[in-house]
C-alpha positions in Angstrom: 109.4 14.4 28.4 112.4 13.8 30.7 111.8 10.0 30.5 111.8 10.1 26.7 114.9 12.1 26.5 116.6 9.7 29.0 115.6 6.7 26.9 116.9 8.4 23.7 120.3 9.2 25.3 120.6 5.6 26.6 119.7 4.2 23.2 122.2 6.5 21.4 124.9 5.5 23.9 124.3 1.8 23.3 124.3 2.2 19.6 127.5 4.2 19.7 129.3 1.6 21.9 128.1 -1.3 19.7 129.7 0.4 16.6 133.0 1.3 18.3 133.5 -1.9 20.3 136.8 -3.5 19.5 136.8 -7.3 19.0 138.7 -9.5 21.4 141.0 -12.5 20.8 138.0 -14.6 21.8 136.1 -13.3 18.7 139.0 -14.3 16.5 139.2 -17.7 18.1 135.5 -18.2 17.5 135.9 -17.3 13.8 138.8 -19.8 13.5 136.8 -22.4 15.3 134.1 -22.0 12.7 136.6 -22.5 9.8 134.8 -19.8 8.0 137.0 -17.2 6.2 134.1 -14.8 5.9 133.8 -14.6 9.7 137.6 -14.3 10.1 138.2 -11.8 7.3 136.5 -8.9 9.1 139.4 -9.0 11.6 142.2 -9.0 9.1 144.5 -6.0 8.8 145.5 -4.6 5.3 148.7 -6.7 5.5 148.9 -10.0 7.4 151.9 -12.2 8.2 150.9 -15.9 7.6 152.9 -19.0 8.4 151.8 -22.4 7.3 153.6 -25.7 6.6 154.0 -24.9 2.9 154.2 -21.0 2.9 155.2 -18.1 5.0 155.1 -14.5 4.0 153.3 -11.2 4.4 150.2 -10.9 2.3 147.6 -8.3 1.4 144.2 -8.7 3.0 142.7 -10.2 -0.2 145.6 -12.6 -0.7 145.4 -13.6 3.0 141.7 -14.4 2.6 142.5 -16.7 -0.4 145.3 -18.5 1.5 143.3 -19.0 4.6 140.3 -20.1 2.6 142.4 -22.7 0.8 143.8 -23.9 4.2 140.3 -24.3 5.7 139.1 -26.1 2.5 142.0 -28.5 2.6 141.9 -29.0 6.4 138.3 -29.2 7.5 138.1 -27.6 10.9 136.6 -29.7 13.7 137.5 -27.5 16.8 139.9 -24.9 18.1 141.0 -25.1 21.7 142.6 -22.0 23.3 145.6 -22.9 25.4 146.9 -19.5 26.3 146.1 -15.8 25.8 148.0 -12.7 26.8 149.5 -9.3 26.0 152.9 -8.5 24.8 154.4 -5.2 23.6 151.0 -3.6 22.9 149.7 -6.7 21.1 147.3 -9.3 22.2 148.0 -12.9 21.3 146.4 -16.4 21.5 147.9 -19.8 21.2 145.7 -22.9 20.7 145.3 -26.2 18.9 143.3 -26.3 15.7 141.9 -29.7 15.2 141.2 -30.7 11.6 140.3 -33.8 9.7 144.0 -33.9 8.5 145.6 -33.5 11.9 146.2 -30.8 14.6 147.9 -27.5 14.1 149.4 -25.3 16.7 147.7 -22.0 15.9 149.0 -18.6 17.1 147.6 -15.2 16.2 148.4 -11.6 17.2 146.1 -8.6 17.1 147.2 -5.0 17.5 145.5 -1.7 18.0 145.4 0.5 14.9 143.5 3.7 15.2 140.2 2.9 16.9 140.2 -0.8 16.3 142.2 -3.9 16.8 143.3 -5.9 13.8 144.6 -9.4 13.2 148.2 -8.9 12.0 149.8 -12.4 12.3 148.4 -15.9 11.9 150.4 -19.2 12.2 149.2 -22.7 11.5 152.0 -25.2 12.3 151.5 -29.0 12.4 151.6 -30.6 15.9 154.1 -33.5 15.8 
């Protein structure tokens, strides 16, 4: 009986931690590397600052999804190479190079803790010249 109780407690603990685990900047980088807005949208905050060559503003989550989807559709992603990651003022950030069929973009994103999870709050795609 003790063995069964121990297994149940271990299983419940693993289940609890799998649901409460925050994502990392590596998870966001992987989503960007895939060029798939569905994978990336799970990390978006309710409001997201987006900077691109043709637009820069703060958007709702649904608007941000549409804008990023259009960007990925117009710039087919080939790879994303992380150049630097770190922390600053309670946020985590990542800087990398997004390689697309239409050229390379310096990509920077910031995530911040909100409640019990971290959320993507800022995303920049700027052309590398």
